[in-house]
N, C-alpha and C positions, 0 to 999 in steps of 0.2 A: 190534652196532656191528662193522663190517668191521677187520682190520687190514692195516697197510701190508705190501707185496710186499717182501720182503728175501734174496729168492734171487741177488740180482745188484745190485753197488755200482754200475754202469754199463751201458749200452748203446748201440751205435752201430749203425744201419741203412743202407744203401745200397739205397734203392729206386728205381722209377720215380718216383715222386710222393712228397710230402710225409705225405699222409693215410695211405699203406699204409706208410710208415717208422716213423711215429707209433704205428701199430696193431700192428704187428710189435714195436717195442721195447717197448711196454706188455705184451704177450703174453709176452716173453723175462723182463721182471722177474718176472713170474708163475711161469712155469715153471721157469726157473732155466738154469744155462748149458747142459748136455746136451741138455735138451729144445729149448730155443730155437733151438740150433745146430740141431739137426734139423730144425725148423721153416724155418728161413732157407734150408737145402739142398732142402728137400722143396717152398717156392716158389721158387725161382731167386734169392733176392737174397742179398746180402752182408751180414756182421756180425761184430763185435765183442763178447763179452759179458766182462766184469771181474766176477769173483766178489767178496764179501766179504772173503774172503781174498785177494783182488788178484791172483788167478790169472787168465790170460788165454786166453779160447776164442774163436777165429775161423773163421770158413769160409774154404775154400780159396783163393777169391778176394780175401780183405781182403790179400793181400801185394801185390794189384794198386793199390793206395791209399797207397804210403808218400809 
């Protein structure tokens, strides 16, 4: 039996469509903040990952969505 992904407490992704945003958010939950942000940057989407310790990790472009 698998275990739950606990590398992130919350993930938000801004992507061209909901299906891509959902897939990338799921990946970031598994990868964790550092690798999740790298993935977002590599694919050209913006995102915000909150770690279990409540640290904020965001792509540079997330500031555009205040």
